[in-house]
C-alpha positions in Angstrom: 104.0 96.0 91.0 103.4 94.4 94.4 100.0 96.2 94.6 99.1 94.9 91.2 100.0 91.4 92.2 98.0 91.6 95.4 94.9 93.0 93.8 94.8 91.3 90.4 97.0 88.2 90.2 100.5 87.2 90.9 100.9 85.8 87.4 99.5 86.1 83.9 97.2 83.3 82.9 97.2 83.6 79.1 100.0 81.8 77.2 100.7 84.0 74.2 102.4 87.3 74.5 99.6 89.4 72.9 97.1 87.9 75.3 99.4 88.7 78.2 99.7 92.3 77.1 95.9 92.7 76.9 95.5 91.0 80.3 98.1 93.3 82.0 96.5 96.4 80.4 93.0 95.4 81.6 94.4 94.7 85.1 96.0 98.1 85.2 92.8 99.8 84.0 90.8 98.0 86.8 93.4 98.9 89.4 93.4 102.6 88.4 89.5 102.7 88.5 89.6 101.2 92.0 92.1 103.7 93.2 90.1 106.7 91.8 87.0 105.4 93.5 88.8 105.4 96.8 90.2 108.9 96.6 88.5 111.5 98.8 86.8 114.6 97.2 88.6 117.7 98.4 86.6 120.9 99.0 87.8 124.2 100.2 86.3 125.3 103.6 84.6 128.6 103.7 86.3 131.3 105.7 89.7 129.5 106.0 92.7 130.7 104.0 94.3 128.2 101.7 97.9 127.4 102.1 
């Protein structure tokens, strides 16, 4: 939750509940996309045994 608040916003801006739900879901989708873009691509090295 603290990571969400740091990246997106510490509070919800919309006033009605349905708007807040949509705002939170959109923020989570953006945060998940940012996290997947920052993940390294893992590749096996040739000639080395895997653990």
